[in-house]
C-alpha positions as CSV (number, residue, x, y, z in Angstrom):
1,X,-11.6,-26.3,0.2
2,X,-8.8,-23.8,0.0
3,X,-8.9,-21.5,-3.0
4,X,-6.1,-20.0,-5.2
5,X,-5.5,-16.3,-5.1
6,X,-7.7,-15.3,-8.1
7,X,-10.6,-17.1,-6.6
8,X,-9.9,-15.6,-3.1
9,X,-10.5,-12.1,-4.7
10,X,-14.1,-13.2,-5.3
11,X,-14.7,-15.1,-2.1
12,X,-12.8,-15.7,1.2
13,X,-10.4,-18.5,1.8
14,X,-13.1,-21.2,1.9
15,X,-16.8,-21.4,1.6
16,X,-17.3,-21.5,5.4
17,X,-15.6,-18.1,5.7
18,X,-18.1,-16.3,3.5
19,X,-21.1,-14.5,5.0
20,X,-24.1,-15.9,3.1
21,X,-26.8,-13.5,2.0
22,X,-30.2,-14.9,3.0
23,X,-31.6,-14.2,-0.5
24,X,-28.6,-15.6,-2.4
25,X,-27.4,-12.3,-3.8
26,X,-24.3,-12.8,-5.9
27,X,-23.1,-9.2,-5.5
28,X,-22.8,-8.9,-1.7
29,X,-25.4,-6.5,-0.4
30,X,-24.7,-3.0,1.0
31,X,-26.0,-3.0,4.6
32,X,-26.4,0.8,4.7
33,X,-27.4,1.1,8.3
34,X,-25.9,2.8,11.3
35,X,-27.4,0.5,13.9
36,X,-29.0,-2.9,14.3
37,X,-32.0,-4.0,16.4
38,X,-31.8,-6.6,19.0
39,X,-34.0,-9.7,19.1
40,X,-34.3,-9.4,22.9
41,X,-32.6,-8.3,26.0
42,X,-29.1,-9.7,26.1
43,X,-29.5,-11.1,22.7
44,X,-27.9,-9.9,19.4
45,X,-27.7,-10.9,15.8
46,X,-23.9,-10.4,16.0
47,X,-24.2,-6.8,14.7
48,X,-25.0,-3.9,17.0
49,X,-23.5,-0.7,15.5
50,X,-21.7,-0.2,12.2
51,X,-18.8,1.6,13.8
52,X,-18.0,-1.8,15.5
53,X,-19.0,-4.1,12.6
54,X,-21.2,-4.3,9.6
55,X,-21.9,-7.3,7.3
56,X,-20.6,-5.6,4.2
57,X,-17.4,-4.5,5.9
58,X,-17.0,-7.9,7.5
59,X,-17.2,-9.7,4.1
60,X,-14.6,-7.4,2.7
61,X,-12.3,-8.0,5.7
62,X,-12.6,-11.8,5.3
63,X,-11.6,-11.5,1.6
64,X,-8.6,-9.3,2.4
65,X,-7.6,-11.5,5.3
66,X,-7.7,-14.5,3.0
67,X,-5.6,-12.7,0.3
68,X,-2.9,-11.9,2.9
69,X,-3.1,-15.3,4.7
70,X,-3.7,-13.5,8.0
71,X,-5.5,-14.1,11.2
72,X,-7.7,-11.0,10.9
73,X,-8.1,-8.0,8.6
74,X,-9.5,-4.7,9.8
75,X,-10.9,-2.1,7.3
76,X,-10.4,1.6,7.9
77,X,-11.7,4.8,6.2
78,X,-8.3,5.5,4.6
79,X,-4.8,4.1,4.5
80,X,-3.6,6.9,6.8
81,X,-6.5,6.1,9.2
82,X,-5.1,2.6,9.4
83,X,-1.6,3.7,10.1
84,X,-2.8,6.3,12.7
85,X,-4.7,3.5,14.5
86,X,-1.6,1.3,14.3
87,X,0.4,3.9,16.1
88,X,-2.0,3.6,19.0
89,X,-0.4,0.2,19.8
90,X,2.6,2.1,21.1
91,X,3.2,4.1,24.4
92,X,5.2,7.3,25.1
93,X,8.9,6.5,25.0
94,X,8.6,3.6,22.5
95,X,11.1,3.5,19.7
96,X,10.4,2.5,16.1
97,X,12.9,1.8,13.3
98,X,11.2,3.1,10.1
99,X,12.3,3.1,6.5
100,X,13.7,6.5,5.3
101,X,11.9,6.4,2.0
102,X,8.3,6.1,3.0
103,X,5.1,7.6,1.6
104,X,5.1,11.3,2.6
105,X,1.9,11.0,4.5
106,X,3.5,8.3,6.8
107,X,6.5,10.5,7.4
108,X,4.2,13.5,8.1
109,X,2.3,11.4,10.7
110,X,5.4,10.2,12.4
111,X,7.1,13.6,12.5
112,X,4.1,15.7,13.5
113,X,1.7,13.4,15.5
114,X,3.6,10.3,16.7
115,X,6.6,12.3,17.9
116,X,4.3,14.8,19.6
117,X,2.9,11.7,21.4
118,X,6.5,11.0,22.6
119,X,7.2,8.1,20.2
120,X,10.8,8.1,18.8
121,X,12.0,7.1,15.4
122,X,15.2,6.2,13.5
123,X,14.7,6.6,9.8
124,X,17.1,4.3,8.0
125,X,17.5,2.7,4.5
126,X,16.2,-0.8,5.4
127,X,17.2,-2.1,2.0
128,X,21.0,-1.6,2.7
129,X,21.4,-0.8,6.4
130,X,21.9,-3.2,9.3
131,X,18.9,-2.3,11.4
132,X,20.3,-4.3,14.3
133,X,22.6,-1.4,15.0
134,X,19.6,0.9,15.7
135,X,17.8,-1.4,18.2
136,X,17.6,-0.1,21.7
137,X,15.8,-1.4,24.9
138,X,12.9,0.9,23.9
139,X,12.6,-0.4,20.3
140,X,9.2,-2.0,19.7
141,X,8.8,-2.3,16.0
142,X,10.3,-2.0,12.5
143,X,8.1,-0.2,9.9
144,X,9.0,-1.0,6.3
145,X,7.7,-0.3,2.8
146,X,9.0,-2.5,0.0
147,X,9.3,-1.4,-2.7
148,X,9.5,2.0,-1.2
149,X,7.7,5.1,-2.3
150,X,8.9,6.6,-4.5
151,X,12.5,5.4,-5.0
152,X,11.5,1.7,-5.3
153,X,14.1,0.3,-2.8
154,X,13.6,-3.3,-1.9
155,X,14.1,-4.7,1.6
156,X,14.8,-8.4,2.3
157,X,11.7,-9.3,4.4
158,X,12.9,-12.7,5.5
159,X,16.2,-11.3,6.8
160,X,14.5,-8.4,8.5
161,X,11.9,-10.7,10.1
162,X,14.6,-12.8,11.6
163,X,16.2,-9.8,13.2
164,X,12.8,-8.6,14.5
165,X,11.9,-11.9,16.0
166,X,15.4,-12.2,17.6
167,X,14.8,-8.9,19.5
168,X,11.0,-9.4,20.1
169,X,9.9,-6.6,17.8
170,X,6.9,-6.3,15.6
171,X,7.6,-6.2,11.9
172,X,5.2,-4.0,10.1
173,X,5.1,-3.9,6.3
174,X,3.3,-1.5,4.1
175,X,2.4,-3.7,1.1
176,X,0.5,-1.2,-0.9
177,X,2.8,-1.1,-3.9
178,X,2.7,-4.8,-4.7
179,X,-0.8,-5.7,-3.3
180,X,-1.5,-9.2,-1.9
181,X,-1.6,-10.5,-5.4
182,X,2.2,-10.1,-5.8
183,X,3.5,-10.3,-2.2
184,X,2.4,-11.7,1.2
185,X,4.6,-10.3,4.0
186,X,2.9,-12.3,6.7
187,X,4.2,-15.5,5.0
188,X,7.7,-14.0,5.2
189,X,7.6,-13.3,8.9
190,X,5.8,-10.0,9.2
191,X,3.4,-9.4,12.1
192,X,1.2,-6.6,10.6
193,X,0.6,-5.7,7.0
194,X,-0.7,-2.3,6.0
195,X,-2.6,-1.4,2.8
196,X,-4.0,1.7,1.4
197,X,-7.0,0.0,-0.1
198,X,-7.6,3.2,-2.1
199,X,-4.8,2.0,-4.4
200,X,-4.5,-1.4,-6.1
201,X,-7.1,-3.3,-4.0
202,X,-9.9,-0.8,-4.9
203,X,-8.2,-0.2,-8.3
204,X,-10.5,2.4,-9.8
205,X,-9.4,5.7,-8.2
206,X,-12.9,6.2,-6.8
207,X,-12.9,5.1,-3.1
208,X,-10.7,5.7,0.0
209,X,-9.9,2.7,2.2
210,X,-7.2,1.3,4.4
211,X,-6.4,-2.1,6.0
212,X,-4.4,-3.7,8.8
213,X,-3.9,-7.4,8.5
214,X,-2.4,-9.2,11.5
215,X,-1.0,-12.7,12.3
216,X,-2.4,-13.2,15.8
217,X,-5.5,-13.0,18.0
218,X,-3.7,-10.7,20.4
219,X,-3.0,-8.0,17.8
220,X,-6.5,-8.5,16.4
221,X,-8.1,-7.8,19.8
222,X,-5.8,-4.8,20.4
223,X,-6.5,-3.2,17.1
224,X,-10.3,-3.9,17.1
225,X,-10.5,-2.2,20.5
226,X,-8.6,0.8,19.0
227,X,-11.0,0.9,16.0
228,X,-14.0,0.8,18.3
229,X,-12.6,3.6,20.3
230,X,-11.3,6.0,17.6
231,X,-14.1,5.2,15.1
232,X,-12.2,5.3,11.8
233,X,-13.9,2.2,10.3
234,X,-14.8,1.9,6.7
235,X,-18.4,2.8,5.7
236,X,-20.7,0.2,4.3
237,X,-21.0,1.7,0.8
238,X,-17.2,2.2,0.5
239,X,-16.7,-1.4,1.7
240,X,-19.0,-2.6,-1.1
241,X,-17.0,-0.5,-3.7
242,X,-13.7,-2.1,-2.5
243,X,-15.3,-5.5,-2.6
244,X,-16.3,-4.9,-6.2
245,X,-12.9,-3.5,-7.1
246,X,-10.9,-6.4,-5.6
247,X,-12.7,-8.9,-7.8
248,X,-10.6,-7.8,-10.7
249,X,-7.3,-7.4,-8.8
250,X,-5.5,-10.4,-10.6
251,X,-6.5,-9.2,-14.1
252,X,-5.5,-5.6,-13.4
253,X,-2.2,-6.4,-11.7
254,X,-1.1,-8.6,-14.6
255,X,-2.0,-6.0,-17.2
256,X,-0.5,-3.1,-15.3
257,X,2.7,-5.0,-14.6
258,X,3.0,-5.9,-18.3
259,X,2.6,-2.3,-19.2
260,X,5.1,-1.1,-16.6
261,X,7.8,-3.5,-17.7
262,X,7.4,-2.2,-21.3
263,X,7.6,1.4,-20.2
264,X,10.5,0.9,-17.9
265,X,12.5,-0.7,-20.7
266,X,11.5,2.1,-23.1
267,X,12.5,4.8,-20.6
268,X,16.0,3.3,-20.4
269,X,16.5,4.1,-24.1
270,X,15.6,7.8,-23.8
271,X,18.4,10.3,-23.8
272,X,16.5,12.7,-21.4
273,X,16.2,10.0,-18.8
274,X,19.1,9.7,-16.3
275,X,17.8,6.8,-14.1
276,X,14.9,4.4,-14.1
277,X,13.9,2.8,-10.8
278,X,11.9,-0.4,-11.3
279,X,12.6,-3.7,-9.5
280,X,11.8,-5.6,-12.6
281,X,14.9,-4.3,-14.4
282,X,17.8,-6.7,-14.0
283,X,20.2,-3.9,-13.0
284,X,18.0,-2.9,-10.1
285,X,19.7,-3.7,-6.7
286,X,16.6,-5.4,-5.4
287,X,15.9,-7.5,-8.5
288,X,17.1,-10.8,-7.1
289,X,15.5,-10.3,-3.6
290,X,12.2,-9.3,-5.3
291,X,12.2,-12.6,-7.2
292,X,12.7,-14.5,-4.0
293,X,10.0,-12.8,-1.9
294,X,7.4,-11.6,-4.5
295,X,5.5,-13.1,-7.3
296,X,5.9,-10.0,-9.5
297,X,7.4,-6.6,-9.7
298,X,4.3,-4.5,-9.8
299,X,3.4,-1.5,-11.9
300,X,5.0,1.4,-10.0
301,X,8.1,2.9,-11.4
302,X,10.1,6.1,-10.8
303,X,12.4,7.9,-13.2
304,X,14.7,10.8,-13.2
305,X,15.0,13.2,-16.1
306,X,17.8,15.7,-16.9
307,X,16.5,18.6,-14.9
308,X,13.5,20.4,-13.4
309,X,12.5,22.0,-16.6
310,X,12.3,18.7,-18.4
311,X,10.2,17.3,-15.5
312,X,7.7,20.2,-15.7
313,X,7.4,20.0,-19.5
314,X,6.6,16.3,-19.2
315,X,4.0,16.8,-16.5
316,X,2.3,19.5,-18.6
317,X,2.6,17.7,-21.9
318,X,1.1,14.3,-21.3
319,X,-2.4,13.9,-22.6
320,X,-3.6,10.4,-22.0
321,X,-1.5,10.0,-18.9
322,X,-2.9,12.1,-16.1
323,X,-0.9,14.4,-13.8
324,X,-2.4,13.5,-10.4
325,X,-1.6,12.1,-7.0
326,X,-2.5,8.5,-5.9
327,X,-1.7,5.3,-7.6
328,X,-2.8,1.8,-8.3
329,X,-5.9,2.5,-10.4
330,X,-6.7,1.5,-13.9
331,X,-5.8,4.9,-15.2
332,X,-2.0,5.7,-15.6
333,X,-1.0,8.6,-13.4
334,X,2.2,10.6,-13.3
335,X,3.2,12.3,-10.0
336,X,5.7,14.9,-9.0
337,X,6.8,13.7,-5.5
338,X,8.6,16.9,-4.6
339,X,5.4,19.0,-4.8
340,X,2.8,16.3,-4.2
341,X,3.2,13.0,-2.2
342,X,6.4,14.2,-0.5
343,X,5.9,17.9,-0.2
344,X,5.8,17.8,3.6
345,X,9.0,15.8,3.9
346,X,11.9,18.1,5.0
347,X,14.0,19.0,2.0
348,X,17.2,17.6,3.4
349,X,15.5,14.2,3.9
350,X,14.1,14.2,0.3
351,X,17.5,15.1,-1.1
352,X,19.2,12.4,0.9
353,X,16.8,9.8,-0.5
354,X,17.3,11.0,-4.1
355,X,13.9,12.8,-4.4
356,X,14.9,15.8,-6.5
357,X,13.0,18.2,-8.7
358,X,13.8,16.0,-11.7
359,X,12.2,12.8,-10.3
360,X,8.8,11.6,-11.5
361,X,6.7,8.7,-10.3
362,X,4.5,6.7,-12.7
363,X,1.6,4.5,-11.7
364,X,0.9,2.4,-14.8
365,X,-2.6,1.5,-15.7
366,X,-4.4,-0.9,-18.0
367,X,-4.5,1.3,-21.2
368,X,-3.1,-0.1,-24.5
369,X,0.7,0.0,-24.2
370,X,1.0,1.5,-27.7
371,X,-1.1,4.5,-26.6
372,X,0.9,5.0,-23.4
373,X,4.3,4.9,-25.3
374,X,2.9,7.3,-27.9
375,X,1.8,9.7,-25.2
376,X,5.2,9.6,-23.5
377,X,7.0,10.0,-26.8
378,X,5.1,13.1,-27.7
379,X,5.7,14.5,-24.3
380,X,9.5,13.8,-24.4
381,X,9.7,15.3,-27.8
382,X,8.5,18.6,-26.3
383,X,11.3,18.5,-23.8
384,X,13.8,18.5,-26.7
385,X,12.1,21.5,-28.3
386,X,12.3,23.7,-25.2
């Protein structure tokens, strides 16, 4: 039988896709081994060396593949390891159209490693720009985040997929912000989906992981060969931690989204707040598109306060909310993109995208909403007393 999404978080798509433990363990075992013995010459259990495959990682991959309705999912040691391996699909001279408001680590990789390897990029606002104007004979792919990090821009995935297919391009979508619970880009025409599994999929701020989910055997074989060669696969214990975390993805995402909606609406009433960027607000430019292509708006939001001094006071005044990088965990985190996630992005690019010294990003957790609002209230009060 085919399961619904909440059940898929516990198992794979159907009972035949799950790897059965010989002892009937309900919590899938950690196969903490580097290598596997062979029954005989030319014979194998299906597992040879954990860099290539491991039962714990394989079970995790089957669950993630099921959640994204893909052909195959491949687990990496971090989200950036996944994107780095992804870039090995391309050759010197290849051109990629990328969103201009990406996670700073992706931009750093493209600027400092990929361009060194003679890949070329055009960074454009895929939420508003006609990408067709940037396609050249060398263009091989479109790389999108939606919503974007941190300005929460929303790209029409179906429209972009149609353009990509028309020109024979891969469409790559970083789906970290919404997770497979709220959005499935492969169903909308994408070829490859990227996740930082560290974030919502793991959900507890305690494990690093990354995923590439693909829609074809060809891409699966290419990327598994790259994984085998570069060796950035996810370790067995970390695979188990992510397996444990993903079980509660539906419960966490619903609670986090509920809290985020309440905070976004509350922020719009604050005199010290100039702008609130959250796709779940009806005045957000991507609100209608989000409703069409996603099942929810997520729990990431960005807001702009009056000036840098107010931003610094807020960061140093929150007590329950923690001033830290990362996102997607059960704890609410507030981030200062200009010095943290996007510090390595050239200043002119940050400013062009609206990432100023008065912009803050909030990853909303599962705490009681009254406690979160109280914490923000007392922090905002301190900005008035400066």
